[in-house]
N, C-alpha and C positions, 0 to 999 in steps of 0.2 A: 186808443193812446188820446191824450187830449194836446195839438198840437194848436202853436201859432200860426197865423197865414204863411208867412214868409219860410218856418218848417214846413210847413205843406208844399210850398211850390219846389222844396229841393227835394224831399221824398218822393213825391211824382215822376220829378228830373228821375231819380236814381230808378223807379220803376221802369223809364220806359227806356233805359240802357242808357240815360245820356253821361258821358264821360267828361267831356268838354264843352264850357259855353264862353262865346263873344261876347263883351258889353262895356258897358262904358257907365260908372256910378253916378248919381247925383242925389237930391235930397229925396224925393217921392218914392225913389227903389233903394233907399238907405237899408229898411229891416230885410230884404229880401238879402243886400249885400252883406249884412251882418248874420245873417243864415250861412250864406255862400263860404264866409270864414271859418266858422267851424266846422263845415265838412270840405275843407281846401283837400284832405287828401283824398274824397271820392270824387269828387266832380272839378276838374282844372278849369280856371276861369282865364281867359286871355284879353288880358286890358287893351286895346285896341286902339290907335290914334284919334280917333274919329269915330264914330258911331255908324258913317256910312259903311267906315272897314269892317265893323262888326259883323254887320249885315252880309258884306261880300265874303267875310269869311266863315261866317258860318254857311251860306252856301256854298262855296269851294269845297268846305267839309263835307257836306251832301252830296255833292255830285262825285265826288274822288272816294268816299266811304260807302253809298247808298243806305247810309243812315238819315237821321230825320237832325237838320243844323238847326243850334239854338242861339239866338242873340237876347240880348238885353239893355234896355235903355230905361232912361228916365222919363219924368214926363216934358209937355212941351216941344223944345226944340231939341232935345235927346231923341224923342219920340220922333219926329218929324223926320230927324238926320236919318233915319232908318228906311223912310222910305223908297229911295231909289234902288236900293237893295232890294227892297220887300217887291216893287214892281219888276227887279231884273228875274227875281225867282220862280215869280208867278208867269210872265211870259215863257220862261222857259222849265214848266213843270218841275219845279225842286221842292222839295219835302221841306220846308223850315216854320218853326215855331218862333216868331220875335214874343218877346213879354216884357210888356213897357208896365210902367206902374204910372198910375194919374195923383191928383190933387184927394182931399180926403172927401166924403162924400156929400157934408155939407156945404163944401167948395164948387161943386161940380156944378156948369151953368153960371158961373158968376163973373167970369174973366178974371178968375181967381192967377194969380201970378204962376206962373211956367202950365198954366191949363191949355190944353187941347185936346177936341175931341178926334182923338188917334184911330178909335174903330172909325168914325165916318169917314175922317182924313180918307184910309187904307181900304174903303169897303170895294173900289172897283178893281183893287189888286192884290187881293187875298180869296182864296176857297173861303172863308170864311172869318169874321170877328167877334170878341165876346171883348165886354166892357163887366168885369165881377166887382156885385157891391155890395155881396151877404158870404161871409168865409165860408158860409153852408154849401154854397157853389162852387168855391173854388176847386177841391180835387178833381168834382165829376166835369168841371169845364177843360181843367187842363189835360185830363184823359181823353176829353173828345179832339180837342185841338190835334193832339199828336194820331189819333186814329183819324181825324179826316186829311191830315196833310200825307198822310204816305198811303190814305185807300184810293183808289180809282186812279185817277191821273192825278199825280202827286201835285203840292203847291204848299204856299205859305198859309198860315193862318194865324192871327192875329189874339196875344191876351192881353188885355188894358186890366189891372186891377186898382183898383184906388188903394189910398196910402193905408186907412183906417182899416182893410178890409187884412193887409199885411201883417196887421199888427193883434186884431181880434183874433180868439182862439176858440176852438170846436174840435169834435171827436172827430180822430181820423184811423179809416180803416185801410191797410194796403191792398191793392189788388193786383195781380198780375198784369204782364202788358198780353194784348191778346195778338195770337199769331194771324200774321197777313194771309187773307185768301184771293187765291188766284181764281176769277170767275171769267167764263163766255157768257154772249147772253144773244146766241145768235137761233136763227131757225135751220133746221135740217136741210130744207129745198135752199136756204141761200150757201150751205157749204156745198152742196150739188153744182148750183150754177156756177162757182168759183172752179170745181175740180172741172167741170166743163170748160171751161173757160181755156183752164192751164192743157188740158187735153187738146185742144183746136189750136192753140195758140205755135207759131211754127220761130216767133220772134219775142219769146219774152225777155222783158227787161223789170229787174229790183231796185225800188226805189227807197232806200232806208234813211231812217227818221230816229228822232230822240229816244222815241217809244221803246225801241229795242234796244237801248241802253238802260233805260229806267225799267224796264220787265226784265234785266238778266237773260235776254233771249239770244245771245251771239250764237249757241251750241246751235239752237234751232233753225238760225236764219241760216249758219253754212249748211246745214243739211238741207234746208228747205232749197238753198242755190243748187244744191249737186242735184239733187231728185228732181228739178223741174229743169233741168241743164240751163242757167241765165247768170247773165251779168250783172253785177251790181254797184249802185251809186249811192252815193251817201251825201248827207248835208251837214251842215257846220256840224248839229245835236247828235249827228248820228255816229261822228268820228268814232272809231274803233268798233265799233258793233260788228263791222265786217273786219276782215285779216286785213288789213291795206296791202300786204305784197301778194297777197293771192293774185293769179293769172285772170280771174273772175272779174276783180276789182278795175272800176273805171276811171276812180276819181271821184270828186267832190261835183254836183248837180248846179245849174243856176246862173248867175250874176256872172260869178269869178269859177265857172265851174270851168273842167275840161272839156273839150269840142267833142272826144270820144265820149262822154256822158250826155252832154248836150244834145247829140246830133244821134244820139244810139236811141234813146227816150224819144225822139222827133220822128224815126223808123222802126220804133219798134210794132206789132203789133196785140202785144197785152203789155198794160204797166202793172205791176204791184205795190202798191206801198205801203210799206210795213213802219208804224208809228211815226207817220209823217205827216204834216197838216195841210201839204201843198200853201207854203209863202209866198207872199209875192217875188220874193227874190230866188224864190225855186222855178217857179214855174213861169214869169215871164209874162206874154200877152198870155192870160186865160185861154182866148178862144183860138190861141194856135197850138195850146200844148199838148204833145200826143196828139193830135187829133185823127192820127189813123190807127189810133190804137183803142182798145177796152179797156178800162181801168177798172183795178179791184183795189178799193181801201179796206186795210187792216186795222182797226184804232181801237183804244179802252174807252175815247169820249164821243159818243154818239152824236155831240154837238158838230165835230171836226166834220163828218159824214155828209158829203155835199155842201158843203160852206163853202166852199172858193172854189171847186172843181166838181162838176155832176161826174158820176160814178157809174158803172154799170151793174157793178155787185159789190157789195161791202162785208164786211163780220166784225163784230162788236167783241171787245174783251180785250182780257189780257195777250200782249202779243205771246210772250211765251206761253199759256196755255193754248190759244187758237193755234200756236204755230206746232205745236205736238199734237192734237186733235188733226190736224191740214198734211202734216208731213206721214201721219199715221195713214192716211185715206191714199195718200198718192202713192206708198209704200205696196200699196192692196191693188190699185190700178196700173202703176207700170212706171218705172223710172224714164225719164223723157230723154230722147240726143239730138239735141239742135247744132248739132258739128257747124253746119254751113253757118247760120248764124252768131255761132261763137267765133269763128273763123273771120267773116265779118265785122264784128268787134275788136277782135285782134286786130285785123289792118286799119282800123280808126283810132286804135293806141299807135300804132306803131307811125301812121301818116302824122299824127299832130300831138307830139309829144309836149308836155310843159320844157318850156326852155326860159333862159334868162341871160343877159349879159354876162359871162363867164370872167371877162379880164379885168376888171374891176370889183373891190370889196359892195359884196350886194348882201338886203337881206334872206333871199332865197338859198345861196350861199352859207350864208351862217346856221341856218334852218339845217339843213344839208349834214353840214359839221357837226350840229351838235344830235342829229340821227343816228349819225357814225361814232361818235364819242359814246352815245349813253347807249346804243345798240334797240333805239326805238322804243325803250322801256322807260323812260321819264314822264311823269304826268308835266304836262305844256297848260299853262295855263296863259289868255292872252288879255287884251285890249281889245278896242275895235278899232279896225280900219286896214291899211295895206299890210300891215305887220299880221293882224288877223288871219287874213287871207294867205298872204304867203306861208304862215305856219300851218296853216289846212291842206296848202297843197304840198309840204317840199315835207313835212315830217311823216313817219310810215306809222300810223295807229295800227297794232295789231290786236291791242286789248280795249274794250271798255273802261269808262273812267278814266282816261288819260288825257284827255283832251277839254278843257274848261271854259268856257265862251260863252261870253252873252251876245248869243244869238240873238232872241226876239225881241229886245228893247237896245241892243245895240248899246251897252253901258259905257262909257270912256270912264278908265278910273276902276274898273272891276277886278282886275286880273292879280294886282298884289295883293289884295285882301284875301282873293281867293284862292291864290296860291300858297300865303300862309295857311289858312284852312286848311289846304289839302295836304301839306308835311302837315301841320298837326293830326291829322287825321290817319295819316299816311308818313309815319314817319323814316319808315324803311326805304323810299321811294328817293329820287332824285326829282324834285321840285322846281320847274323852269319856268317863269313869267315871262311874255316875250311883250314890249309893250312897244308904243313907237312913244318920242319924246312929246305930243301933245298930250297923249292920256297918260303917260307917267304926271306930268305936273298935277294932275288932278289930286290923285290921293298916294305921293311921292311920299306922303309924312308918313305910312305904315312900315316905310322901313326902319322906322322908332318902335316898331313893335315886334318885328323881326330881330333887331338888333339886343332890344330888351329881354327876350328871352331864348336867342341865340337860336332862333330858327333857320337854317341851312340853307334857304331857299337863294336860286340866283336872280337876278333881276337882270335881264338884257335888255338895254333900253336901244331902240333904233334910230337914233338921231340923223335924222335930214333937214334939222331946222327947219320944217313947214308942217304944216296937217295935211299930211302926203295924199290920203283918199281925195280930201275935200279938193286938196291942189289939184290932185287928176282928174277930175269931174271938170274943175275948172280951165284946165287944159286944154281939154274934150271937145267940151261943150258951151264954155263963158268966154270963150274969147280970149283966153289967158290972162283973164281980167282976176288977180291975185287978192281979192278983198278980203281982209282979216285972217289971213290962212300964213304968213310970214313970221317965222319965229326964231329969227336969229337974231338974238338978243347975249345978254353977259352970264345968263345961270349955267352953271359949271355944274353938270351932274356927279360928277365924282367927288368933288369938295362936300356937295351936297350929301352924296350918300357917307361920306366919313365921316362929316358934323353928327350926321343920326346913329355914330357906329358901325358902319357896317365897310367891310372891304371895296375896295374899286380897281377897277382896270379900264383903260380906253384903249380902244382899236381902231385903228385907222387903216391897217392894212390887210388883205388875204391871210398874209403868213400868222399874223397874231392873233388870229380866231380860234387854232385848237391850242393854244398853249393855253390862251385865258379860259376858257371852258373846262381844259383839265384841271388849271389851276384852282379856277371856282368851284370843282367838285370838290378837291383832295381838301382844301382849307375845312369841308364842314361847318360853316359858318355862311352868315346871310353877307352876300358879297351882289355890288353893280356891275356888269359890263356894259361899257357903253361902247356903240359901235357907230362910225362915223359914216353916212352910205349919201351918195349924190340926191340932192332933191327932188329929182326930175324921174328917177326909177318909176315904172306904173305895174300892177297888177293885170295881168294877162293870163289867159282869156278875158274878153269882159263882153258882156251883152248890155246896149244901152236900154234904159227904163221904160219896160212898155213893148219891148220888142220882141219876138220869137227865139226862145233859148237857142234854136238852131242859129240865128243870125250872130252867134259867138261871132268874138274878131279879136285877132291878136296885134302884136308889134307888128309883125311882116307883113299883114293885112292892111294896115295903117300907114305903115311908108309905103306900099303898092296904091293905094286911094291918095297919097298926098303926090306920089311923082306922076 
């Protein structure tokens, strides 16, 4: 059948199982929006308040559902407004296809109105980028974009289409979506080496990253931990891939990880990294990281092996597929019993629990109440800073795809758009975004998106009237010189929320927290809860930048040092 380029775009989206697109229209992309209008019963379009919100919403949709997220924008500033969201997805390996339209082919390269080389701009932050100048290539390009976005290590792909291509016509033949393949690419000798390290180990530790979520390997991870009788820590991206209520779980590792995780990894004799990339925020001083341990790295991306940390053995491939083979081999080899080591780790957990000042309203208390009321079953998104760390520490994630946060790029303003995308993708879930007041200012206009469609998200603003994490560093390392981190101005977040069509609740005491959360859930509408907390609350434990993770300190340590 003969279709124009815009109709081909819509048909390819339908082929790929796309049911939702987030975006913002403009002149160059009008033909595609006209085609979307005609297919609005098949593909839902969510009009965000800003293109950055569209990219973050597509990202949140992808993380919460496991599908490819799709966002759209017009040429020039519309396209460039997607860049931060694309980079966020790239750093955290999120499958996304960003579709932009550009000026017509004769106007390319002439500094035409709203022209920008968006494929060039995004080249370093995409798995691949295309500019389509011939309608005959459009369908194949879109199909390749979706395949690349979700194959191997996932990530964003950009498809830029000139406006004349969206209006030109050609023959179109439907093609079914390809099934995803789970591949491994290691030698039998490499598997035997890993099995031998496991056999010899008396103090193994599992370090779990986002690859476990992406590959849907939670059952295999749980079985692996039982078979080798090891404790498990995770990264921000790995939250929920292992049951956070399990006795084996020691909490997050790294700069704001638990002492049990940081000390345990520092004492282990075998560290097994599953779908993790040894980020600087995890490993601290690389020369002192797990220095007494053999290190095994299992990852889908061969470029990550030996990139940040030299390892003793590695297995490359989809984590679910690798662990399926590894678990089968361990069952034949025999289940391990490391009772003495597990008792040592249990004692570390008991000796160094997470704790906070329970006498006043605080973010940890709010998150613990949220966890209790939602029974740990909500999808939590965050922005970046102190609240992000508290959300990682104090909510008990038991399932994958329930913690959405910008880990690699650290994008302030990410969470609200992501929460909207998650709620659209998982409408039966309670979806909550936790943001600091500094982050919330970045993209709070997306509350208008939530109210426009009555998307029942809960936006919790942790308002300490400062840029909390930056202030924490200024307090500890910059002599309390609070340069440009005080936000104590006249902004009233509740009035802003109400002005954007949402319900609003202000919380200033511990007693108000539970009723506010319960009311917000019952309203089944977009609700903002502003929680006013002290300006100098700090996230502990903490590891100074560049220090060994075993040097993690908390408030008690700081008080002893200052006394």
